[in-house]
Structures are given as structure tokens and as C-alpha cells.
C-alpha positions in Angstrom: 1.4 -8.3 9.7 0.0 -4.9 10.6 1.9 -4.7 13.9 5.2 -5.5 12.2 4.5 -2.8 9.5 3.3 -0.1 12.2 6.6 -0.7 13.8 8.2 1.4 10.9 5.9 4.3 11.1 8.1 7.5 10.9 10.7 5.8 8.8 11.8 8.2 6.1 10.8 7.9 2.5 13.7 7.1 0.2 13.2 6.7 -3.5 14.3 3.1 -4.4 14.6 2.3 -0.7 13.5 -1.1 0.5 15.2 -1.2 4.0 14.5 0.3 7.4 16.9 3.1 6.5 14.3 4.4 4.1 11.5 3.0 1.9 9.6 3.9 -1.1 6.2 2.7 -1.3 6.8 -0.6 -3.1 10.0 -1.2 -1.3 8.0 -0.9 2.1 5.4 -3.3 0.9 7.9 -5.9 -0.3 9.8 -5.6 3.0 6.7 -6.2 5.0 5.2 -8.9 2.8 8.7 -10.9 2.7 8.6 -11.0 6.4 5.4 -13.1 6.0 6.7 -15.2 3.0 4.4 -13.3 0.5 6.1 -12.8 -2.9 5.3 -9.5 -4.6 7.0 -7.6 -7.3 9.5 -4.9 -6.3 7.9 -2.0 -8.3 4.4 -0.7 -8.7 4.7 -0.9 -12.4 4.7 -4.6 -12.2 1.6 -4.9 -10.1 -0.9 -5.6 -12.9 0.6 -9.2 -12.8 -1.2 -9.3 -9.3 -4.7 -8.4 -10.7 -5.8 -11.9 -11.1 -6.2 -11.7 -7.3 -8.4 -8.6 -7.4 -11.2 -8.2 -4.7 -14.1 -5.9 -4.7 -13.5 -2.7 -2.7 -16.3 -3.6 -0.4 -14.7 -7.0 0.3 -11.3 -5.5 1.4 -9.7 -7.1 4.3 -6.8 -6.2 6.5 -3.6 -7.2 4.8 -4.8 -6.6 1.4 -2.7 -4.5 -1.1 -4.5 -1.3 -2.2 -3.2 0.1 -5.4 -3.4 3.8 -6.8 -2.3 5.8 -9.6 0.8 7.9 -9.2 0.2 11.6 -8.6 -1.7 12.3 -11.6 -4.9 10.2 -11.4 -5.5 10.8 -15.1 -2.6 8.3 -15.8 -4.7 5.1 -14.9 -1.6 2.8 -14.1 -0.2 1.8 -10.8 2.2 4.4 -9.2 1.6 4.0 -5.4 0.2 1.3 -2.9 -0.1 0.4 0.6 -1.3 -2.3 2.9 -4.9 -2.1 4.4 -4.7 -1.9 8.2 -8.3 -1.3 9.0 -11.7 -2.0 7.5 -15.3 -1.3 8.5 -18.6 0.4 7.7 -17.2 3.7 5.9 -13.7 3.0 7.1 -10.6 2.0 5.3 -6.9 2.7 6.5 -3.8 1.8 4.9 -0.1 2.0 5.7 2.3 3.1 3.1 5.5 5.0 2.4 4.9 8.4 0.9 7.1 11.3 -0.5 4.2 13.7 0.1 5.3 16.8 2.4 2.1 16.4 4.2 2.4 12.6 5.1 6.1 12.0 4.6 7.6 8.5 5.1 5.8 5.4 6.5 2.3 6.6 7.7 -1.0 5.4 8.1 -3.7 7.1 6.0 -7.6 7.3 6.2 -8.5 6.6 2.7 -11.7 8.5 3.0 -10.2 11.5 4.5 -7.5 11.7 1.8 -7.1 12.5 -1.9 -6.5 8.7 -2.5 -10.1 7.8 -3.7 -9.6 9.7 -7.0 -6.4 7.7 -7.5 -7.9 4.3 -6.6 -7.2 1.5 -9.2 -7.6 -1.9 -7.2 -7.4 -4.1 -4.2 -5.5 -7.3 -4.4 -5.5 -10.3 -2.0 -2.1 -11.9 -1.6 -2.1 -13.0 2.0 -4.4 -15.6 3.6 -6.3 -13.2 5.9 -8.5 -16.0 7.5 
């Protein structure tokens, strides 16, 4: 799954986009997960329905969904998300489609070297990662 997702690194961000011509964050996630027959809502606002599959941060696995607030961390509802690509001692990376000028389009981000920790909401397991 991660190799498939990484094939799209550099694809432009497009609000409402869900194809390789441009992705928003949830469009990219739906595109990747659909390739592996994993059903997921189209928008981050629908992600609370997935919280029954929450896992603790320290139990995160590659392929899990990581959910964040939007750009305002005070608004504690889903607004951005990515797919975890690497985990380890003090390490967590995720792939996502970002509208940020600094990390535009489909990109892979080091969680601990970013502004995302203050926006963290949840990790959800949808894939059989065994």
C-alpha cells in the first residue's frame, strides 16, 4: 500500500480532488485505500464514524490512518489526515496531500519535525496490517 501511495508523491493538491490529476487529503486517502478494497468516507468531516477503530498512538502501524484538525488546532474536529508510512522509536512518518506552500501536494512528512503534533486527533486502523 505504501509503495502504491508513494508513486503519487509530487501530485498537485486540488481541493475536492480524488484522482491522479490532483488530490485533496481525503481524496488521496480514499484513492489509495480503495485500491486495497478498504472502504473509507470521502471527507475528513465523516471520519469520526471511524473512531470505533481507534488505536493508541504508541501502537500505530504502517497503513493506519492518522487524523488531524484543520489548520486551527483549537477546532478539535477532523480537517486533515494521512496514511502512516513509517513507525519506530521516536519515528512516525505519514503520506498525505497538503495545500501548504511549504509541503504542497502529495508528500511524506516526519510527524515529529512538523507542526502536526499540536493538531493530532487520532489514529485509526482500517487495514489488516499483519
